[in-house]
Each structure stands twice: as structure tokens, then as C-alpha cells.
C-alpha positions, 0 to 999 in steps of 0.5 A, spaced: 544 512 467 536 513 468 533 510 475 526 508 475 522 510 480 521 503 482 523 495 481 519 490 481 522 483 481 518 476 479 518 473 486 524 468 487 521 461 482 516 464 481 514 459 474 518 453 476 514 453 482 507 454 479 509 448 475 512 444 480 505 445 483 501 443 477 505 437 477 505 434 484 496 437 484 497 442 491 497 449 487 490 451 489 489 448 495 494 445 501 498 446 507 501 452 505 495 457 506 495 455 514 503 455 514 503 462 511 497 465 515 500 462 522 507 465 520 504 472 518 500 472 524 506 471 528 511 476 524 505 482 526 503 480 533 496 479 532 491 473 534 489 470 527 491 472 520 486 471 513 489 471 506 484 474 502 484 474 494 485 482 493 485 488 498 478 490 496 477 483 496 479 483 504 475 489 505 468 487 503 470 480 507 472 484 512 466 489 512 461 483 512 465 480 518 464 485 522 457 485 521 457 493 519 449 494 518 447 497 510 447 505 512 452 504 517 457 511 518 464 509 515 470 515 516 475 514 511 481 519 511 481 524 505 488 523 502 488 516 500 487 510 495 480 512 491 478 505 491 477 504 499 472 509 499 469 507 493 468 501 495 465 503 502 460 508 498 458 502 492 456 498 499 451 503 501 455 505 507 454 512 509 462 516 508 465 521 512 472 524 511 477 527 515 483 531 513 491 529 513 496 531 516 502 535 513 508 531 516 505 523 516 500 525 511 496 520 515 489 521 518 489 527 523 488 524 530 485 532 532 481 533 525 478 525 527 476 528 535 471 533 531 468 528 526 467 521 529 460 521 533 457 514 537 453 515 530 460 511 527 461 504 526 468 503 523 474 508 522 479 506 516 486 509 518 491 508 512 499 508 512 501 511 507 508 509 503 511 505 509 510 511 514 505 509 520 499 514 522 498 516 528 495 510 529 496 509 537 492 516 538 487 514 532 486 507 536 484 511 544 478 516 539 475 510 536 475 505 542 472 511 546 467 511 541 466 504 541 467 504 534 471 499 530 478 501 527 481 497 520 488 500 519 489 499 511 496 496 511 498 495 505 503 499 504 506 498 512 508 491 512 514 491 518 512 499 520 511 499 528 509 504 533 513 503 540 515 496 537 508 495 536 506 492 529 501 496 525 496 491 523 495 490 531 492 497 534 485 496 532 480 490 530 483 489 523 489 491 518 489 489 510 495 488 507 496 487 500 501 483 496 501 486 489 507 486 485 510 493 488 509 491 495 514 490 500 512 482 500 509 479 493 505 474 491 502 477 485 496 479 488 492 477 493 492 479 501 492 478 508 487 480 514 489 481 521 485 481 526 485 481 534 479 476 535 479 469 533 471 469 532 472 474 527 478 471 523 474 465 523 468 468 520 473 471 514 477 464 513 469 461 512 468 466 507 474 467 504 475 459 502 467 460 500 470 464 494 471 461 486 477 457 485 482 460 480 483 457 473 490 456 469 487 462 465 489 466 471 495 463 473 498 465 466 496 472 466 499 473 473 506 470 471 506 474 465 503 480 468 509 480 473 514 478 468 513 484 463 513 489 470 519 485 472 522 486 465 521 494 464 523 496 471 530 492 469 535 497 469 538 496 462 530 495 459 529 502 462 534 505 460 533 502 453 526 503 452 522 506 457 525 512 460 526 514 452 518 513 452 517 517 458 521 523 456 518 524 449 511 523 452 507 529 450 506 533 457 501 531 462 500 524 458 505 521 463 499 521 468 495 515 466 502 511 468 502 515 475 497 511 478 492 504 475 486 506 478 480 509 475 476 512 480 468 511 477 469 503 476 469 500 482 468 493 479 469 486 484 471 482 477 477 479 478 478 481 485 474 476 489 476 468 489 480 464 492 488 465 495 492 459 492 497 455 496 502 456 490 501 464 492 502 462 500 508 458 498 511 465 495 509 469 500 512 464 506 519 465 501 518 472 501 518 473 508 525 470 509 528 475 505 523 481 506 527 483 513 534 486 508 529 489 503 526 493 509 533 495 511 535 497 505 529 501 504 530 504 510 537 506 509 536 508 503 530 513 505 534 516 511 540 517 506 536 520 502 532 525 507 539 527 511 542 529 504 536 533 502 532 534 508 534 541 508 531 543 501 526 539 500 519 538 505 520 530 506 514 525 509 516 523 516 514 519 522 510 522 527 515 521 532 523 518 534 519 511 536 516 510 529 519 505 525 517 506 517 519 501 512 518 507 507 516 504 501 515 510 498 520 516 499 515 522 499 516 529 497 511 535 498 512 540 493 508 545 490 511 546 483 511 538 482 510 538 474 515 542 473 520 539 478 518 532 476 520 534 469 526 537 470 528 530 474 526 526 468 530 530 464 535 529 470 535 521 469 530 521 475 524 517 474 518 519 479 511 517 481 505 521 483 498 522 483 498 514 487 494 517 492 488 523 491 483 527 495 478 522 495 473 528 498 473 531 491 470 525 488 464 525 492 459 531 492 458 535 499 464 531 502 466 537 505 472 541 505 479 539 506 485 543 505 491 539 507 489 532 502 488 538 497 495 540 498 497 533 498 494 531 491 497 537 487 505 536 491 506 529 494 513 527 489 515 520 490 522 519 489 526 512 487 530 509 493 528 502 493 532 497 496 535 494 490 540 501 489 546 502 493 548 507 498 552 510 492 548 511 487 543 514 493 548 519 493 549 520 486 541 520 486 542 526 491 547 529 487 543 530 481 537 532 485 541 538 489 543 540 482 536 540 478 534 544 485 
């Protein structure tokens, strides 16, 4: 059987919980929001945590909460999710980039030293694919220059450096609960902070958002149910895999990212995080430990089997705990390699992250980001695969190689 690049599940009891919450009248507002925020902050080790309507909504609320002035300088990694620098630019801040490393794929601390200055108001350090960047070094550099440090932890729930969880190294950490993330509440996210006053400012602003409605709820449930169906192994093999094989070369790229870099809209990204989603999040926190453990087990088995033949993204040192949301390799023949893997029954993902610098005129040259965009490929190793399936996957990849 072919293996999908990822496996998306509808949160446990999602439809039933929606119905019972509607009948009880606590779907939109209720005590689970506060309970989820407290449980999340306690697990991460942060002073406070504030639920937000979306990842980009969380960034906007955070920029306002940090009271960053228009025109303030914000530094991002050149390799990352394009929405983040586009949002920075669209909100009127002065955007600068720092190149990535080729092992962690995160921001290079040495390159940050060359870029940061006393004019820098904030640095956004992204932890990519479940592998933390060298956040401890980045935190030292930003602190020395008096800049705020924001961690983009969308991929990295539970990851840690020296047993300190990501999302606690700087002023704030931004987490995502979209359908492919470790905790799935069909959208929304959480911002962790180490300053109680900042947390209260964020909470006040977040609670002022417009309340969602039943149409929003049905759309979220329907979308996630569809994603769950098409990544189901049986339906994937019967339909999606066949379509991918027959698709003209190049067309599959439109499935790779799911964003339009020239369109940064807040439509559907604001509003209020719901009590219903918080209930799903609390439920997810109880089972996420096993999922992360399985992701790590599968990733380490693949890396152990194929590490001598492929260049894998890896943590910076042994004291880093990664959740391996995606197992990532760098291959100079990405297109042909991905095509050969697909023919062998292995679906892969690429162009999820980009060299963001090339989207802004005069941003500079960042060779590692250029390489990463051209070479990064994600191999399936999601937590629902057994070790036997991982070994068969590794055997197939070795044959392709």
C-alpha cells in the first residue's frame, strides 16, 4: 500500500462534542478556555498562556501587546513560512532576514550576530518541523541587544533544549492548533508569555474579537472531516494516490503548501477562540504524549536506517528533544527523487517553507535558504505508522536510492 505524507484525524468526539456544547449553551464561551490556558502554560513552563483565533492572529495580537511602534525593525529567518514576514511587512514594520543553518534549518545564531543592532525591536525565531533551532544562543544574543524574542513554535509543541521547553526562552511563544499540528483543535492557537502583564493585555484583546457562528463551526468540522477521509490509508490508496500519480508533473506543487504568498488577509483569522475548541484541546493534551513519542520513535528509526545515504535535518546537539512533526531530508535532486518515491508508493511533501527573502526586493542574499527551498523534502513517518511499516518504508527508499 502507498503511504500518505501525513495522517490527519478528526479530534476525538468532535461532532458529538459540538452538538452537546450547542445544547448546553457553552460552545462559544465557558470555563474550558481558562482551564486549557492554565494547563498549557503549566506544561510548557510559561508564566501565562492566552488562546488566540489563529497563528497569524496570535502574531498580530502579540505585536500589539508588545507595543511595537510602526517602523520598528523585526528580524525573521530567511527560510520559513512566508505568511510571517508578509504579516510583519503588511503591519508596517521594517523587515530584515537572517540565513538559516543547514542542519537544524533554523536561524543561524552567528549570522544573527551580524544582523542584529540596537535598532532591532524584535526577533522571530522559528522552530521548523519539530526540531528546535539554537534558541538558547539566539536568546542570549537578543537579550544583549534589548530586543524582544518571539518563538514560532507552530511545529514544536513539547520540544525542548536542556529540558527547557520551547516557548519559554523569550518574551513569547506562538503555537498552532491547525489540523496537521500535534494538538488539533481545527484551528486557533496559543501564545505563551513570561510576563503576566503582557498576558493580560493579550487576553483582553483576544476576548474582544468577534464571536464565531454556526456557519464557522460547520465549515471547520466539514473541512477537517474531509482531510481525515482523504488521508485515511484505504481512501488514500483508492483515490488520492492514483490522482497524484496521474497528475502532470509540476501540478502537485499546488498541494505542497496551501498558502498564497501575495495574499495576506486576516479574513477568517481573527474572532474569538471558542470554549468548544478548548475542550478539544484539553482532550488532546491527554493523548499527545504518546503521539509525540511515536513520532520520535519513527523518525529516529528512519534516520538510523537511512542516515548514511540521506542528509537529514537534525537537532543541534544531544541535549535537544525534538518532536519530529515532519521527517525532513535535503536532496539536490528533489523533483526526480520525489517522483521516484511516489512511483514506489511513498507520498512526500515539499515547498511547505520557502526562501522568504526572494519575495522582497533588496532583502539580501541567503544561500542556505536558497538551498533549503530547493532541497527540503518531507518523508512520511507519522505516529500512526508501526515500526514494521517504517522499516518497509526505509527498504523502499533504499531501493529508490
